[in-house]
C-alpha positions as CSV (number, residue, x, y, z in Angstrom):
1,M,-0.6,10.6,-22.3
2,C,-2.2,7.8,-20.2
3,V,-5.3,7.8,-22.4
4,H,-3.2,7.6,-25.5
5,I,-1.3,4.6,-24.1
6,I,-4.6,2.9,-23.2
7,S,-6.0,3.5,-26.6
8,L,-2.8,2.2,-28.1
9,F,-2.9,-1.1,-26.2
10,T,-6.7,-1.6,-26.5
11,E,-6.6,-1.1,-30.3
12,L,-4.2,-4.0,-30.5
13,M,-6.1,-6.3,-28.2
14,A,-9.8,-5.5,-28.3
15,N,-11.9,-6.9,-31.1
16,N,-15.2,-5.5,-30.0
17,K,-16.7,-2.7,-28.0
18,S,-17.1,-4.6,-24.8
19,A,-13.6,-5.9,-24.9
20,L,-12.3,-2.4,-25.4
21,K,-14.3,-1.2,-22.4
22,R,-13.0,-4.1,-20.2
23,A,-9.4,-3.3,-21.2
24,E,-9.9,0.4,-20.3
25,I,-11.5,-0.6,-16.9
26,A,-8.7,-3.1,-16.2
27,E,-6.1,-0.4,-16.9
28,R,-7.9,2.1,-14.7
29,N,-8.1,-0.4,-11.9
30,R,-4.5,-1.4,-12.3
31,L,-3.3,2.2,-11.8
32,R,-5.6,2.6,-8.8
33,N,-4.3,-0.6,-7.2
34,K,-0.7,0.5,-8.0
35,S,-1.2,3.7,-6.1
36,Y,-2.6,1.9,-3.0
37,K,0.2,-0.6,-3.0
38,S,2.8,2.2,-3.4
39,A,1.3,4.1,-0.5
40,V,1.3,1.1,1.7
41,K,5.0,0.4,1.0
42,T,5.9,4.1,1.6
43,L,4.0,4.2,5.0
44,M,5.6,0.9,6.0
45,K,9.1,2.3,5.2
46,K,8.4,5.5,7.2
47,Y,7.2,3.4,10.1
48,L,10.3,1.1,10.0
49,T,12.7,4.1,10.0
50,A,10.8,5.6,12.9
51,V,11.1,2.3,14.8
52,D,14.8,2.2,14.1
53,S,15.3,5.7,15.3
54,Y,13.3,5.0,18.4
55,A,15.3,1.8,19.1
56,A,18.5,3.8,18.9
57,N,17.4,6.6,21.2
58,P,14.1,5.8,23.1
59,S,12.2,8.9,24.1
60,P,8.5,9.7,24.6
61,E,8.4,11.9,21.5
62,L,9.8,9.2,19.3
63,Q,7.4,6.7,20.8
64,Q,4.5,8.9,19.9
65,D,5.9,9.3,16.4
66,V,6.2,5.5,16.0
67,Q,2.6,5.1,17.2
68,A,1.3,7.7,14.8
69,K,3.1,6.1,11.9
70,M,1.9,2.7,12.9
71,S,-1.7,4.0,12.9
72,E,-1.3,5.5,9.4
73,A,0.2,2.3,8.0
74,Y,-2.5,0.1,9.6
75,S,-5.2,2.4,8.3
76,K,-3.9,2.3,4.7
77,I,-3.4,-1.4,4.8
78,D,-7.0,-1.9,6.1
79,K,-8.3,0.4,3.3
80,A,-6.4,-1.5,0.7
81,V,-7.9,-4.8,2.0
82,K,-11.4,-3.3,2.1
83,R,-11.1,-2.2,-1.6
84,G,-9.7,-5.5,-2.7
85,V,-6.3,-4.3,-3.6
86,L,-4.6,-6.6,-1.0
87,H,-5.8,-10.0,0.0
88,P,-7.0,-10.1,3.7
89,N,-4.2,-12.5,4.7
90,T,-1.6,-10.2,3.0
91,G,-2.9,-7.2,5.0
92,A,-2.8,-9.2,8.2
93,R,0.7,-10.4,7.5
94,K,2.0,-6.9,6.8
95,K,0.4,-5.5,10.0
96,S,1.8,-8.4,12.0
97,R,5.3,-7.7,10.7
98,L,5.0,-4.1,11.7
99,A,3.9,-5.0,15.2
100,K,6.6,-7.6,15.5
101,R,9.3,-5.1,14.6
102,L,8.2,-2.7,17.4
103,A,7.9,-5.6,19.9
104,A,11.5,-6.6,19.1
105,T,12.8,-3.1,20.1
106,S,10.9,-3.2,23.4
107,V,12.6,-6.4,24.6
């Protein structure tokens, strides 16, 4: 289905072979970037729910869970920045917000 949609859009836009190829590459990259951004958002949400549960009932097990989820989120953000999906400042801002949320529960 995805290939059919690509060919449908590119037939309308592309006037030559190179324009067709660029349109296909742009669509492929858009889908790849979308999956990275979605994964980053999902991991951030999981981390934030873990922090909230830790804040409500602090325990060593929950603290380890928070650290593990933070590590996963940081890793995915760093990979997205490395691949050019996210701007470096955006990645830094997201990581800073995650750390800030945890620091607020410790105070």
